[in-house]
N, C-alpha and C positions, 0 to 999 in steps of 0.2 A: 287427282288434286282437288281439295275441296273448293266447292263453286264460289265461295266469297273472297278467295285469295286475288290480290292484286297483281296479276301476272306481268304488267306492263312496266312496272317500277323497276329501276336498275338496281337489283338486289346485289349483283356482284360487286360494284363499286361500293354500295353501302357496307358490305361485309368487310371490305379491304380496309375501310377507315376505322375498324373496330379490332384490329389485330392487337394481342396483348391485354384485351379488356373483358371484364364482366358486363354484360349488357341485358336488359329486359327485352325480350323478343317481341316485336309488335304483332306477331302472328299467332303465337301460342302462349304468350304472357309469362313464359317461364324465364328464369334467369340462365343464359348460357355463357360459357367460359371459352375464351380463345387464347390458350397459353402461348400460342406462336405469336411472337412478338415482331418479327420483321422478316419480310421475303424480298430478296433481291434478285431480280431476272433481267439481265441485260448482256450485251456483248462485251467480253473482257471482265466480267464480274470478279473472276479469279483474282485479278490484280487488286481487288478491294478487299481480300480475305482479312488482312490486318485489321482494317477499319471495322469490318463486319463483326469479327471476334470481339474487338475492344468495346464495341457498342453494347453488345449483349452480355459480355463477360468480362468486367473491368479487372478483376483480380489478376495477379501475375503467378498464380500458383500453376503448378504442373498441369499440362494438358496432354491427352493421348490423342493420336490421329489413327483412325482405323481405315484400312483399305484392303484391297486384295492385289495379286500381282499385276493385274491389267490396270486398275483404277489408280495404283500408285504411281505407275508410269504415266496415265493420262494427266492426273491432278495432284495426287497424294504427296508427291515429293515437293510441288510447289507449295501445297498448304503447309506442310511441316517447315520449310524454309521460312516462309513468312510469319508463321505463329512463333517459331523460335526465337524471332526478334524481340518478343514481348515476354517470354516465359519459356521454362524448360518443356521439352516435348518428348514424349514417348511414342515411337513409331511401331504400330502394330500392323502387320501384314498377314492376312489369313491366306492359307492355301488349302486345298481340299484334302480331307483324310478319308481313305477308304471309299472314295466316290470320284467319278470323273469330273464333275463340276460342283463348285462350293453350293451348300445348301443351307437352310437355316436350322440344321440339327442343334438340338440342345446340347449335344455334346461338346460343341465349340465354346460353350458358354464358361466353363471353368478355366479353360486356357486364356480366354479374354479377360476374364476377372482377375486372374493373377497378374497379367501384363498392365493392367489399368490401376493396380493397386497404389495408392499414394496419389493418384490423379484426381483434379477437381472439375475436370471438364472433359467431354468425350466429343471429338469431331469426327464425323463418319464422311467418307469419302467414296462414293459409290452409288449403285442403284438399289434393287430390291433386297438382295440377300444381306448385303453389308449394312443397309440402313435398318433393317429389321433387326439384325443381330446386335447392332449398335444401341438402338433404342431399348432393346431388352436388357442388355448388359447396363446401360445406364439407369434403368429402373431399378435393378437389382442392387447395384453399387450406389444408388441414391445421389447420382451426379447428373448435372444438366448435359444435354446433348444438342450439338448444332450439325445440320446436315449440308454437305456440299454434294449437289446432284451431278452424276456423270451421264445420265440417259432419261429420255422421256419415256420410261417404261413402266412405271407404276405410281401408286398414290400415297405411298407409305411415307414420303417426305414430310407431310404435314399431318398425317393421321395419328390417332391415339391408340393404335393396335400395332402388335408385331406378329406376323405369321411364323410360328415356330413349331417344328417337329417335336413333339414329347412322345417317346415310345411309339415312333412311327405313325402317330396321329397328328395331323396338321391342326393347330389350334390358333385362334385369333386372340391373343393376350393382350389385355389392357395394359398401356403403358403411358407415361407422360409424353405429350408430343414434344418434338424439337422446339427449342426456344426460337430458333431461326433457320431458314433455308437460303442457301446461296446457289443459284443457277446461272452459269456462264453459258449464254446461248451459243457461243462458239463451239463449245465442248459438246452441248446436247445435239448441234446440228452435225458434227462430225462422228457421233456415236454410230455403231452398225445400224443399219436400216431396221433389221429384225427386231431391234429393241424398241424403236419408236412404233413399229407396227403392233407390238406387244402392248405398248401403252395405249395405243388408239383403240384396240380391240377391248382392252380393259375398261376404258371410258365409256364404252357403249354399254357397259352393264349398268350404269347408274340409274337409267330410266326403270329398267326391269326390277332392279333391287328395290328403288323407291316405290314402285308399284307394289311389290310383294310387302314392304313395310306397312303402306297404308292399308293394303287389303287386310293384312294382319290386325291391324289397329281396329278397322270398322267391325271385324269378326269377333274380336277377343276383348277390345277395349284398351290394348296396349297404348300407352302414350305416343303420340305422333306429332311432328311439327313440319309444317309445309316448308319452312325456310331452306332445308338442304336440298329438297326437291327443286325448288325454284333456282338455286344456284346452278344446280346440274342443267336444268332445262335451258336457262339462259346462256350458259357457255356452250352447250350443245348446239345451239342455232349457229354459232360460228365455225364449229368444226366438224359438225356430221358429214357434210359434203366435201370434206378436205382429202378424200381419200388418194385422188391421183396427185395431190401435193405431196402426200406422204410418200406414195410409191416412187415418185420421181426424185425423192431426196431434196425437196425444196424446204429452206429454212423455215418459211412460213408454216408449213405443215407440222413440223416438230415443235415449233413454238405454240401452236394452238393446241396440240395434245398436251404439253406441259401445263399450260394454263388450266386445261380441263382437269388433269390430274391433281394439280395443287388445289383446286376447288373442292375436288372429290374427297381430298384428306380432310380439309377443313368441314365439310359437311358431316364427316363421321364425327368430329370433335364437337360440333354443335349438337349433334344427336346424342352424343355419350355412348355411342357404340358403332359398330360397323353396318348397321341396318341400311342407312341409305346407299351403301356402295357394295353390299354383298348379300345377295339373295339365292335363289335357287341355282342360277348359273354358276356361283361360286362353289357350292356344294358339289356339283358335278365335277369341277376342276380339282377339288380337294379329294375327291374320291379316286380320281386318276393319279393324283400325287401319291395317296396312300398305297395304291397298287404298286407303282413304280418302286417306292421305298421298300415294301415288302419283299419285292423281287430283286432288289439290290441292283437296279438299273437306272440309268439316267432319266430324268423326268422326260416326258414325251415332248414337251415344249415349254417354251417361257410361259410364266403364270398367265400372263394377259391374253396370249394366243389360245390357250386352252379355255380361258373364260370366254373369248370370242365364240369358240364352238358351243359353250355351254349356253350362251345367249342365243345362239340359233335354236337350240333345244326348247328352252323356256319360252322363247317369243312363239314357236310354233304351238305350245300349250295355250298361250294366250289366244292365239288365232283360233283354236278349236273352241275355247270357252266362249268366245265372241259369237260363235254359230249357235249356241244352245239356247233354247226357250227356256222360260221358268217352268213350264210342264215337264220338259225334259230333265231338268235339274231335281224336281221333285221325284220323278220316276227312278232315276239313277240313285239317289239316296236311299229309297226304298228298297231297291233290288240288289244293288251292287255290294258285294262283301269283298273287303280288302283282305288278301291272304297274307296277314301280318306274320304269323307263326313260320310259314314257309319262306317268306322273304328274310326274315331274321336269321333262320337257320341258313340260307344261302350266303347271307352277309357275313356270318361268323365263320363260315368255311373259307371264306376269301380273306377275312381279317381276324383270325383267331386270337392275335395279340391284342385286339381292341374291343374284346366282348364286354368287359366291365365298363368301359367308357361308353359304348354304344347303348348298352342296356340303361345306363344313367341318363344319357341325352334322350332316348326314347321315352322313358318314364317322365321326364320333366315336360314332354310335349303333350302327354295325354289330356291335360285340363283343356289346352288350346284346340285340340282336335275335336273334343266333346262340344266346345262351343261353335267350332265350324259346323258340325252335324245340326246343331239346335238353331243356329241363326243364319245360315246360309241363305235359305229361301228368303227370308225377310230382308236380307241385306243385298239380294241379287241385282235390283234395279240401281241401287247406290253404286255397285261395283261396276255396272255396265255404264254408268253415266260418268263416274268420277274416277275409276281406276283404269279400265280397259283403254280409254282413249289416250293415256299417257305412254302406251307401250308401242313401238314400231312393229309392224307386220314382219314376219320373219322373211319374206321374200325382199323386203326393202333393206333389212339388215344385212342379208346375205350380199345383196348387190353392193351395199356400203363397204363391206368387209373385203369383197373381191376387188373393189377400186383400189383399195390400199394394199393389195398383195397379201392380204391375211388368209390363213387356211379356213375354208368352209366345209371341208370334209375330213373325217377321221384319218383316212389314209394319207393325208398331207402331213400329218406330224407322226406317222407309222403307229397309229392308234388302232388296235382291232376294232372292228364296228361291234362285235359281240361285247367287248368291254364298254363301249360307248352306250349301248343299250342297257347294259347292267347298271351303269351309272343313273341312268334316266329312272330306273325301277327303285334303286336301292340308295342312292346318295341321301335322301330326305331322313334316313334313319341316323346319320352321323352327327347330327347338329340338332338342339332342341329349338332352333328358331323356325317359326312357321313360314312357309314360302308357297309359291304357286304349285311346287310339287306335291305337297300335301293336299291342296284342294283338288288337283288333277287325280290323285290316288283314290280320294274319297268318291270321286265321280266315275271311276273307271276309265280315265282318259289316258293314263301312262300306257296301257296295253295297246290302246289305239294308235298312239304316236310312235311306239317302239319300232314297227316296221319302216317308218318314214325316216329314220336314222340310216342314211346310206354312207357306205364306204367311199364310193366314187360317184362321179357325175352320171 
């Protein structure tokens, strides 16, 4: 975080008063947009569905309500009944096709677009998969989206991206954020514990991702705003040590996680990209997802739980970087050669369907990597002073995840340790965003970290 930023100001309250507005940022002087107009988070909020929808979309034109078989039972049927008092409603209930668990495969889009034809509003009732598919469909159909949350499992409710599989590659596709989000804390608190654990683990990525973003900005000149990081840092003070509350199923734990996820989504909207919430740790999780989809098997775990393991890996990289002196950085840059051709060959053998995509992403990253090699030494002290202190030590993260009952070893999600290690080495090639994985590769650190990824305690 830049040294001049006023950390103690209540930025969380400040940003919540600017929902639905364009505003000049006092930190970066840019104009930010927050299209999310209203967030309702309270017990029994589902009973306010009719009022919530009317305030944000007064037209009585037809609306579609999107859910899956489980979330329809939990809340979807109630939402349909309440909305139908105001306007015609089309009920869309998605079921898995040729997979055990519903995922965000683009193949579902055509069916969804057919079902919502003639609708002027799309209301999603669910968590990650339903929300992302709904926002993507709303973007393509050019109709507004409202989100009804059913679990504190991910930050997509308020974000401006949808994680969609296209040709077995997981992409973060820019979409319009939802106009509003309704969160019934009674429903969130009764959701399966594993979903809250996934949300908690995912929320812990924010500091790492923001550090990656700021590090990239210092090295390449990419635009950076401190506001998203401040939002993340201030909400994390409240929930970082709430692991035992979460593991015990305490309502306070789930509500804290949901607050962190909502702010994480808003942070992405402010930044205009997923950078404040998705760094190297997410690339590692995406790598595992791509492998699972290629092998036509169920994903190893919920997104957030995989991200939690990715956090432990990238945090260990930051641990190692903190130990290096400037002289060691100079020596490594002069002597280490990254085996790019061999690694790309290995990656192409794993994901032959994604060769063209990977080549394009890698080519787009070359300019940034050249700047890393030329500027890393000059920027090193600034990284040490302003970036590294923002990241929790891997040991501390591991303890925090363990307290919440989240997996901390690959074997806990049936992930082969060999595949976990491959992700450490190869995940950086699948996205053009500069992350700590790239810095570590240039310095020869990835090979040193690889043996430390253990399958079991």
